[in-house]
Every structure is written in structure tokens, then in C-alpha cells.
ZADO-283090 format. One record per atom (N, C-alpha, C): atom name; y, x, z; residue in three letters. Coordinates in nm, 4 decimals, decimal comma. Layout:
REM residues N
ATOM | CA | Y | X | Z | ALA
...
REM end
This chain:
REM residues 108
ATOM | N | -0,6384 | 3,6301 | 1,5241 | MET
ATOM | CA | -0,7091 | 3,5678 | 1,6348 | MET
ATOM | C | -0,7687 | 3,4363 | 1,5869 | MET
ATOM | N | -0,8937 | 3,4188 | 1,6137 | THR
ATOM | CA | -0,9598 | 3,2944 | 1,5772 | THR
ATOM | C | -1,0429 | 3,2475 | 1,6954 | THR
ATOM | N | -1,0643 | 3,1193 | 1,6994 | ALA
ATOM | CA | -1,1494 | 3,0622 | 1,8032 | ALA
ATOM | C | -1,2438 | 2,9641 | 1,7367 | ALA
ATOM | N | -1,3710 | 2,9750 | 1,7637 | LYS
ATOM | CA | -1,4691 | 2,8886 | 1,6994 | LYS
ATOM | C | -1,4917 | 2,7653 | 1,7866 | LYS
ATOM | N | -1,4815 | 2,6476 | 1,7236 | SER
ATOM | CA | -1,5144 | 2,5234 | 1,7927 | SER
ATOM | C | -1,6028 | 2,4433 | 1,6983 | SER
ATOM | N | -1,7218 | 2,4123 | 1,7388 | ASP
ATOM | CA | -1,8226 | 2,3475 | 1,6553 | ASP
ATOM | C | -1,8452 | 2,4311 | 1,5285 | ASP
ATOM | N | -1,8136 | 2,3739 | 1,4120 | TYR
ATOM | CA | -1,8356 | 2,4478 | 1,2874 | TYR
ATOM | C | -1,7050 | 2,4907 | 1,2216 | TYR
ATOM | N | -1,5917 | 2,4766 | 1,2911 | ALA
ATOM | CA | -1,4624 | 2,5089 | 1,2316 | ALA
ATOM | C | -1,3996 | 2,6281 | 1,3029 | ALA
ATOM | N | -1,3219 | 2,7015 | 1,2301 | PHE
ATOM | CA | -1,2460 | 2,8128 | 1,2855 | PHE
ATOM | C | -1,0992 | 2,7727 | 1,2897 | PHE
ATOM | N | -1,0357 | 2,7904 | 1,4026 | ASN
ATOM | CA | -0,8934 | 2,7645 | 1,4147 | ASN
ATOM | C | -0,8207 | 2,8977 | 1,4044 | ASN
ATOM | N | -0,7304 | 2,9078 | 1,3103 | VAL
ATOM | CA | -0,6575 | 3,0326 | 1,2897 | VAL
ATOM | C | -0,5271 | 3,0247 | 1,3655 | VAL
ATOM | N | -0,5047 | 3,1200 | 1,4519 | GLY
ATOM | CA | -0,3808 | 3,1235 | 1,5285 | GLY
ATOM | C | -0,2831 | 3,2225 | 1,4720 | GLY
ATOM | N | -0,3190 | 3,3472 | 1,4646 | LEU
ATOM | CA | -0,2335 | 3,4531 | 1,4111 | LEU
ATOM | C | -0,3125 | 3,5352 | 1,3111 | LEU
ATOM | N | -0,2450 | 3,5777 | 1,2065 | VAL
ATOM | CA | -0,3088 | 3,6622 | 1,1061 | VAL
ATOM | C | -0,2256 | 3,7898 | 1,0958 | VAL
ATOM | N | -0,2914 | 3,9043 | 1,1051 | ARG
ATOM | CA | -0,2209 | 4,0318 | 1,0920 | ARG
ATOM | C | -0,1629 | 4,0457 | 0,9524 | ARG
ATOM | N | -0,0470 | 4,1119 | 0,9424 | LYS
ATOM | CA | 0,0161 | 4,1319 | 0,8112 | LYS
ATOM | C | -0,0693 | 4,2190 | 0,7205 | LYS
ATOM | N | -0,1362 | 4,3169 | 0,7779 | ASN
ATOM | CA | -0,2127 | 4,4095 | 0,6949 | ASN
ATOM | C | -0,3591 | 4,3680 | 0,6790 | ASN
ATOM | N | -0,3927 | 4,2453 | 0,7193 | HIS
ATOM | CA | -0,5286 | 4,1955 | 0,6994 | HIS
ATOM | C | -0,5516 | 4,1775 | 0,5497 | HIS
ATOM | N | -0,6706 | 4,2145 | 0,5012 | MET
ATOM | CA | -0,6942 | 4,2131 | 0,3569 | MET
ATOM | C | -0,6948 | 4,0725 | 0,2971 | MET
ATOM | N | -0,7232 | 3,9704 | 0,3754 | LYS
ATOM | CA | -0,7236 | 3,8333 | 0,3228 | LYS
ATOM | C | -0,6171 | 3,7474 | 0,3912 | LYS
ATOM | N | -0,5075 | 3,8091 | 0,4317 | ALA
ATOM | CA | -0,4029 | 3,7367 | 0,5050 | ALA
ATOM | C | -0,3424 | 3,6261 | 0,4192 | ALA
ATOM | N | -0,3106 | 3,6573 | 0,2939 | ASN
ATOM | CA | -0,2507 | 3,5553 | 0,2063 | ASN
ATOM | C | -0,3466 | 3,4407 | 0,1806 | ASN
ATOM | N | -0,4733 | 3,4716 | 0,1645 | GLN
ATOM | CA | -0,5729 | 3,3668 | 0,1402 | GLN
ATOM | C | -0,5874 | 3,2775 | 0,2636 | GLN
ATOM | N | -0,5891 | 3,3387 | 0,3819 | ILE
ATOM | CA | -0,6022 | 3,2596 | 0,5056 | ILE
ATOM | C | -0,4800 | 3,1726 | 0,5257 | ILE
ATOM | N | -0,3610 | 3,2279 | 0,5063 | ARG
ATOM | CA | -0,2379 | 3,1486 | 0,5228 | ARG
ATOM | C | -0,2319 | 3,0346 | 0,4209 | ARG
ATOM | N | -0,2695 | 3,0631 | 0,2970 | GLY
ATOM | CA | -0,2678 | 2,9579 | 0,1951 | GLY
ATOM | C | -0,3638 | 2,8453 | 0,2259 | GLY
ATOM | N | -0,4833 | 2,8803 | 0,2706 | LYS
ATOM | CA | -0,5827 | 2,7776 | 0,3049 | LYS
ATOM | C | -0,5353 | 2,6932 | 0,4232 | LYS
ATOM | N | -0,4762 | 2,7588 | 0,5245 | SER
ATOM | CA | -0,4290 | 2,6824 | 0,6414 | SER
ATOM | C | -0,3123 | 2,5914 | 0,6024 | SER
ATOM | N | -0,2245 | 2,6350 | 0,5113 | MET
ATOM | CA | -0,1147 | 2,5496 | 0,4663 | MET
ATOM | C | -0,1676 | 2,4291 | 0,3887 | MET
ATOM | N | -0,2703 | 2,4500 | 0,3069 | ASN
ATOM | CA | -0,3301 | 2,3371 | 0,2340 | ASN
ATOM | C | -0,3888 | 2,2351 | 0,3300 | ASN
ATOM | N | -0,4565 | 2,2825 | 0,4316 | VAL
ATOM | CA | -0,5172 | 2,1917 | 0,5297 | VAL
ATOM | C | -0,4096 | 2,1147 | 0,6039 | VAL
ATOM | N | -0,3038 | 2,1835 | 0,6467 | TRP
ATOM | CA | -0,1980 | 2,1144 | 0,7202 | TRP
ATOM | C | -0,1267 | 2,0126 | 0,6336 | TRP
ATOM | N | -0,1052 | 2,0431 | 0,5066 | SER
ATOM | CA | -0,0392 | 1,9455 | 0,4199 | SER
ATOM | C | -0,1263 | 1,8219 | 0,4015 | SER
ATOM | N | -0,2575 | 1,8393 | 0,3893 | LEU
ATOM | CA | -0,3468 | 1,7232 | 0,3777 | LEU
ATOM | C | -0,3470 | 1,6403 | 0,5043 | LEU
ATOM | N | -0,3406 | 1,7056 | 0,6199 | VAL
ATOM | CA | -0,3371 | 1,6333 | 0,7476 | VAL
ATOM | C | -0,2101 | 1,5507 | 0,7582 | VAL
ATOM | N | -0,0982 | 1,6082 | 0,7169 | ILE
ATOM | CA | 0,0290 | 1,5353 | 0,7234 | ILE
ATOM | C | 0,0277 | 1,4169 | 0,6277 | ILE
ATOM | N | -0,0232 | 1,4364 | 0,5060 | ILE
ATOM | CA | -0,0302 | 1,3263 | 0,4095 | ILE
ATOM | C | -0,1199 | 1,2143 | 0,4618 | ILE
ATOM | N | -0,2340 | 1,2500 | 0,5194 | GLU
ATOM | CA | -0,3251 | 1,1489 | 0,5721 | GLU
ATOM | C | -0,2616 | 1,0728 | 0,6886 | GLU
ATOM | N | -0,1877 | 1,1433 | 0,7719 | LYS
ATOM | CA | -0,1219 | 1,0778 | 0,8856 | LYS
ATOM | C | -0,0203 | 0,9748 | 0,8375 | LYS
ATOM | N | 0,0646 | 1,0104 | 0,7404 | TRP
ATOM | CA | 0,1644 | 0,9174 | 0,6899 | TRP
ATOM | C | 0,0991 | 0,8035 | 0,6121 | TRP
ATOM | N | -0,0120 | 0,8287 | 0,5436 | TRP
ATOM | CA | -0,0828 | 0,7232 | 0,4714 | TRP
ATOM | C | -0,1361 | 0,6192 | 0,5702 | TRP
ATOM | N | -0,1967 | 0,6649 | 0,6797 | LYS
ATOM | CA | -0,2470 | 0,5707 | 0,7800 | LYS
ATOM | C | -0,1333 | 0,4930 | 0,8434 | LYS
ATOM | N | -0,0211 | 0,5606 | 0,8691 | LEU
ATOM | CA | 0,0936 | 0,4925 | 0,9277 | LEU
ATOM | C | 0,1468 | 0,3856 | 0,8334 | LEU
ATOM | N | 0,1523 | 0,4153 | 0,7041 | SER
ATOM | CA | 0,2003 | 0,3150 | 0,6086 | SER
ATOM | C | 0,1031 | 0,1975 | 0,5990 | SER
ATOM | N | -0,0275 | 0,2233 | 0,6122 | LEU
ATOM | CA | -0,1244 | 0,1128 | 0,6098 | LEU
ATOM | C | -0,1079 | 0,0210 | 0,7300 | LEU
ATOM | N | -0,0684 | 0,0762 | 0,8434 | TYR
ATOM | CA | -0,0463 | -0,0067 | 0,9618 | TYR
ATOM | C | 0,0869 | -0,0798 | 0,9555 | TYR
ATOM | N | 0,1875 | -0,0185 | 0,8943 | LEU
ATOM | CA | 0,3201 | -0,0788 | 0,8932 | LEU
ATOM | C | 0,3403 | -0,1813 | 0,7824 | LEU
ATOM | N | 0,2701 | -0,1697 | 0,6719 | GLN
ATOM | CA | 0,2917 | -0,2606 | 0,5597 | GLN
ATOM | C | 0,2686 | -0,4078 | 0,5959 | GLN
ATOM | N | 0,1598 | -0,4440 | 0,6641 | PRO
ATOM | CA | 0,1443 | -0,5856 | 0,7008 | PRO
ATOM | C | 0,2528 | -0,6347 | 0,7953 | PRO
ATOM | N | 0,2961 | -0,5506 | 0,8871 | LEU
ATOM | CA | 0,4014 | -0,5919 | 0,9795 | LEU
ATOM | C | 0,5337 | -0,6168 | 0,9069 | LEU
ATOM | N | 0,5667 | -0,5302 | 0,8132 | VAL
ATOM | CA | 0,6898 | -0,5474 | 0,7366 | VAL
ATOM | C | 0,6807 | -0,6722 | 0,6488 | VAL
ATOM | N | 0,5658 | -0,6937 | 0,5861 | THR
ATOM | CA | 0,5478 | -0,8105 | 0,5009 | THR
ATOM | C | 0,5602 | -0,9399 | 0,5807 | THR
ATOM | N | 0,4967 | -0,9443 | 0,6961 | ILE
ATOM | CA | 0,5034 | -1,0646 | 0,7794 | ILE
ATOM | C | 0,6459 | -1,0901 | 0,8256 | ILE
ATOM | N | 0,7182 | -0,9853 | 0,8636 | SER
ATOM | CA | 0,8554 | -1,0058 | 0,9103 | SER
ATOM | C | 0,9466 | -1,0525 | 0,7968 | SER
ATOM | N | 0,9245 | -1,0016 | 0,6745 | ILE
ATOM | CA | 1,0057 | -1,0466 | 0,5610 | ILE
ATOM | C | 0,9771 | -1,1928 | 0,5286 | ILE
ATOM | N | 0,8499 | -1,2292 | 0,5241 | VAL
ATOM | CA | 0,8136 | -1,3687 | 0,4954 | VAL
ATOM | C | 0,8678 | -1,4613 | 0,6036 | VAL
ATOM | N | 0,8580 | -1,4191 | 0,7273 | LYS
ATOM | CA | 0,9078 | -1,5004 | 0,8383 | LYS
ATOM | C | 1,0585 | -1,5193 | 0,8296 | LYS
ATOM | N | 1,1326 | -1,4140 | 0,7950 | SER
ATOM | CA | 1,2782 | -1,4269 | 0,7849 | SER
ATOM | C | 1,3180 | -1,5163 | 0,6673 | SER
ATOM | N | 1,2433 | -1,5068 | 0,5542 | VAL
ATOM | CA | 1,2733 | -1,5931 | 0,4399 | VAL
ATOM | C | 1,2456 | -1,7383 | 0,4753 | VAL
ATOM | N | 1,1353 | -1,7636 | 0,5431 | ILE
ATOM | CA | 1,1024 | -1,9013 | 0,5819 | ILE
ATOM | C | 1,2064 | -1,9552 | 0,6797 | ILE
ATOM | N | 1,2490 | -1,8741 | 0,7745 | ASN
ATOM | CA | 1,3500 | -1,9202 | 0,8702 | ASN
ATOM | C | 1,4836 | -1,9474 | 0,8018 | ASN
ATOM | N | 1,5222 | -1,8638 | 0,7039 | ASP
ATOM | CA | 1,6511 | -1,8823 | 0,6378 | ASP
ATOM | C | 1,6517 | -2,0014 | 0,5424 | ASP
ATOM | N | 1,5408 | -2,0261 | 0,4733 | TYR
ATOM | CA | 1,5368 | -2,1288 | 0,3697 | TYR
ATOM | C | 1,4442 | -2,2447 | 0,4051 | TYR
ATOM | N | 1,4224 | -2,2700 | 0,5320 | TYR
ATOM | CA | 1,3296 | -2,3746 | 0,5754 | TYR
ATOM | C | 1,3743 | -2,5122 | 0,5265 | TYR
ATOM | N | 1,5029 | -2,5427 | 0,5424 | ASP
ATOM | CA | 1,5525 | -2,6752 | 0,5028 | ASP
ATOM | C | 1,5459 | -2,6948 | 0,3514 | ASP
ATOM | N | 1,5550 | -2,5880 | 0,2762 | TYR
ATOM | CA | 1,5493 | -2,5973 | 0,1313 | TYR
ATOM | C | 1,4049 | -2,6028 | 0,0801 | TYR
ATOM | N | 1,3139 | -2,5285 | 0,1457 | LEU
ATOM | CA | 1,1757 | -2,5198 | 0,0989 | LEU
ATOM | C | 1,0895 | -2,6394 | 0,1387 | LEU
ATOM | N | 1,1175 | -2,7002 | 0,2509 | LEU
ATOM | CA | 1,0318 | -2,8086 | 0,3005 | LEU
ATOM | C | 1,0248 | -2,9273 | 0,2042 | LEU
ATOM | N | 1,1369 | -2,9799 | 0,1521 | PRO
ATOM | CA | 1,1247 | -3,0916 | 0,0567 | PRO
ATOM | C | 1,0499 | -3,0523 | -0,0713 | PRO
ATOM | N | 1,0695 | -2,9298 | -0,1187 | GLN
ATOM | CA | 1,0001 | -2,8878 | -0,2403 | GLN
ATOM | C | 0,8493 | -2,8741 | -0,2169 | GLN
ATOM | N | 0,8109 | -2,8207 | -0,1024 | LEU
ATOM | CA | 0,6685 | -2,8106 | -0,0710 | LEU
ATOM | C | 0,6060 | -2,9492 | -0,0551 | LEU
ATOM | N | 0,6788 | -3,0410 | 0,0038 | ASN
ATOM | CA | 0,6302 | -3,1781 | 0,0180 | ASN
ATOM | C | 0,6130 | -3,2419 | -0,1201 | ASN
ATOM | N | 0,7078 | -3,2186 | -0,2104 | TYR
ATOM | CA | 0,6976 | -3,2731 | -0,3460 | TYR
ATOM | C | 0,5765 | -3,2145 | -0,4189 | TYR
ATOM | N | 0,5561 | -3,0848 | -0,4064 | LEU
ATOM | CA | 0,4422 | -3,0221 | -0,4738 | LEU
ATOM | C | 0,3084 | -3,0691 | -0,4175 | LEU
ATOM | N | 0,3030 | -3,0930 | -0,2882 | SER
ATOM | CA | 0,1757 | -3,1358 | -0,2295 | SER
ATOM | C | 0,1426 | -3,2810 | -0,2607 | SER
ATOM | N | 0,2423 | -3,3641 | -0,2890 | THR
ATOM | CA | 0,2173 | -3,5056 | -0,3177 | THR
ATOM | C | 0,2270 | -3,5399 | -0,4660 | THR
ATOM | N | 0,2494 | -3,4411 | -0,5527 | TYR
ATOM | CA | 0,2671 | -3,4653 | -0,6960 | TYR
ATOM | C | 0,1327 | -3,4934 | -0,7623 | TYR
ATOM | N | 0,1275 | -3,6017 | -0,8400 | HIS
ATOM | CA | 0,0075 | -3,6374 | -0,9160 | HIS
ATOM | C | 0,0497 | -3,6708 | -1,0582 | HIS
ATOM | N | -0,0144 | -3,6055 | -1,1537 | LYS
ATOM | CA | 0,0158 | -3,6300 | -1,2937 | LYS
ATOM | C | -0,1014 | -3,7044 | -1,3553 | LYS
ATOM | N | -0,0722 | -3,8072 | -1,4326 | GLU
ATOM | CA | -0,1773 | -3,8908 | -1,4892 | GLU
ATOM | C | -0,2399 | -3,8276 | -1,6134 | GLU
ATOM | N | -0,1600 | -3,7701 | -1,7019 | ALA
ATOM | CA | -0,2119 | -3,7142 | -1,8263 | ALA
ATOM | C | -0,1740 | -3,5660 | -1,8344 | ALA
ATOM | N | -0,2635 | -3,4872 | -1,8929 | ILE
ATOM | CA | -0,2379 | -3,3441 | -1,9084 | ILE
ATOM | C | -0,2100 | -3,3166 | -2,0561 | ILE
ATOM | N | -0,0997 | -3,2485 | -2,0818 | ALA
ATOM | CA | -0,0596 | -3,2180 | -2,2191 | ALA
ATOM | C | -0,0965 | -3,0736 | -2,2531 | ALA
ATOM | N | -0,0849 | -3,0397 | -2,3797 | ILE
ATOM | CA | -0,1140 | -2,9032 | -2,4261 | ILE
ATOM | C | -0,0175 | -2,8031 | -2,3619 | ILE
ATOM | N | 0,1073 | -2,8437 | -2,3408 | GLU
ATOM | CA | 0,2058 | -2,7541 | -2,2810 | GLU
ATOM | C | 0,1625 | -2,7104 | -2,1408 | GLU
ATOM | N | 0,0929 | -2,7986 | -2,0696 | ASP
ATOM | CA | 0,0443 | -2,7630 | -1,9365 | ASP
ATOM | C | -0,0577 | -2,6498 | -1,9447 | ASP
ATOM | N | -0,1488 | -2,6597 | -2,0407 | TYR
ATOM | CA | -0,2478 | -2,5533 | -2,0586 | TYR
ATOM | C | -0,1820 | -2,4217 | -2,0998 | TYR
ATOM | N | -0,0822 | -2,4312 | -2,1896 | GLU
ATOM | CA | -0,0129 | -2,3101 | -2,2332 | GLU
ATOM | C | 0,0572 | -2,2414 | -2,1169 | GLU
ATOM | N | 0,1197 | -2,3188 | -2,0302 | SER
ATOM | CA | 0,1890 | -2,2580 | -1,9168 | SER
ATOM | C | 0,0893 | -2,1992 | -1,8172 | SER
ATOM | N | -0,0257 | -2,2621 | -1,8010 | ILE
ATOM | CA | -0,1274 | -2,2084 | -1,7099 | ILE
ATOM | C | -0,1814 | -2,0767 | -1,7637 | ILE
ATOM | N | -0,2098 | -2,0718 | -1,8946 | PHE
ATOM | CA | -0,2602 | -1,9476 | -1,9527 | PHE
ATOM | C | -0,1531 | -1,8385 | -1,9526 | PHE
ATOM | N | -0,0272 | -1,8771 | -1,9657 | TYR
ATOM | CA | 0,0804 | -1,7786 | -1,9557 | TYR
ATOM | C | 0,0825 | -1,7174 | -1,8154 | TYR
ATOM | N | 0,0685 | -1,7996 | -1,7134 | LEU
ATOM | CA | 0,0650 | -1,7487 | -1,5756 | LEU
ATOM | C | -0,0571 | -1,6599 | -1,5531 | LEU
ATOM | N | -0,1711 | -1,6981 | -1,6096 | LEU
ATOM | CA | -0,2905 | -1,6150 | -1,5958 | LEU
ATOM | C | -0,2737 | -1,4801 | -1,6648 | LEU
ATOM | N | -0,2142 | -1,4796 | -1,7842 | ARG
ATOM | CA | -0,1897 | -1,3531 | -1,8539 | ARG
ATOM | C | -0,0932 | -1,2646 | -1,7762 | ARG
ATOM | N | 0,0106 | -1,3263 | -1,7198 | MET
ATOM | CA | 0,1057 | -1,2496 | -1,6406 | MET
ATOM | C | 0,0377 | -1,1910 | -1,5166 | MET
ATOM | N | -0,0477 | -1,2676 | -1,4504 | GLY
ATOM | CA | -0,1214 | -1,2172 | -1,3350 | GLY
ATOM | C | -0,2168 | -1,1052 | -1,3714 | GLY
ATOM | N | -0,2817 | -1,1183 | -1,4867 | LEU
ATOM | CA | -0,3710 | -1,0122 | -1,5336 | LEU
ATOM | C | -0,2939 | -0,8845 | -1,5632 | LEU
ATOM | N | -0,1777 | -0,8979 | -1,6257 | PHE
ATOM | CA | -0,0940 | -0,7818 | -1,6555 | PHE
ATOM | C | -0,0495 | -0,7118 | -1,5274 | PHE
ATOM | N | -0,0077 | -0,7880 | -1,4284 | ILE
ATOM | CA | 0,0350 | -0,7292 | -1,3008 | ILE
ATOM | C | -0,0826 | -0,6624 | -1,2312 | ILE
ATOM | N | -0,2004 | -0,7225 | -1,2383 | SER
ATOM | CA | -0,3187 | -0,6623 | -1,1768 | SER
ATOM | C | -0,3563 | -0,5310 | -1,2445 | SER
ATOM | N | -0,3464 | -0,5271 | -1,3762 | ILE
ATOM | CA | -0,3779 | -0,4027 | -1,4487 | ILE
ATOM | C | -0,2766 | -0,2943 | -1,4133 | ILE
ATOM | N | -0,1488 | -0,3315 | -1,4045 | LEU
ATOM | CA | -0,0470 | -0,2336 | -1,3654 | LEU
ATOM | C | -0,0740 | -0,1802 | -1,2252 | LEU
ATOM | N | -0,1088 | -0,2697 | -1,1324 | ALA
ATOM | CA | -0,1381 | -0,2256 | -0,9957 | ALA
ATOM | C | -0,2581 | -0,1338 | -0,9934 | ALA
ATOM | N | -0,3591 | -0,1638 | -1,0750 | LEU
ATOM | CA | -0,4777 | -0,0785 | -1,0817 | LEU
ATOM | C | -0,4460 | 0,0583 | -1,1401 | LEU
ATOM | N | -0,3617 | 0,0617 | -1,2423 | LEU
ATOM | CA | -0,3273 | 0,1889 | -1,3058 | LEU
ATOM | C | -0,2438 | 0,2781 | -1,2144 | LEU
ATOM | N | -0,1509 | 0,2182 | -1,1411 | PHE
ATOM | CA | -0,0622 | 0,2986 | -1,0566 | PHE
ATOM | C | -0,1179 | 0,3242 | -0,9182 | PHE
ATOM | N | -0,2344 | 0,2742 | -0,8876 | GLU
ATOM | CA | -0,2930 | 0,2946 | -0,7550 | GLU
ATOM | C | -0,3485 | 0,4283 | -0,7399 | GLU
REM end
């Protein structure tokens, strides 16, 4: 039994002795698996920001008294002279960020 809606056919039941029964069942299973994967992918895209915000909020609430003086120190820190070690540490951080970005790109 099939019903045509727009340009798609919806398969309801397939006779056992139909000559293309296995092909029809296989195609419908492929479509349903893609629909399920897409549904969970969209759900994860909606949930990831909410989970991230709640984790950051809980960390800030738990460590507020510890983080506030350090953030104040970092925002008011002024260094008069820049040494070679400062450049080396900056380039080390840049290399580490580049490595993490390449890994994220490869595993995406």
C-alpha cells in the first residue's frame, strides 16, 4: 500500500511476495535511520549551548571568591619591559591553539 503526497511515496505495507520487497524495505530503513540521526543532531545543537552555559555558571558560582581577585590582578597588571621569554610563551600558546584547531577540524 502506498499513498502519494506531493512528489514522495509513503510506504505502509509491502507484500512478502512482492518482487522488490527487500529493496523497498531497505530503502525505507535507510531513510528512517537518516531521519533519526538528523533529529538527534538537531537536539544536540540546541542542548550544547545550554549545557555549556550551565557549567560555566556553576563554576563561576562555586569559585567566585577565588576568581575575582585573580581577574582583578590580570586586568590591572602592567609590565614595563617585554623579555624574550614572553614572546616564547605567547608563541607556545599560539602553537597549542593551532594544534587544537587542526584536531577539531580533522575530527569534525
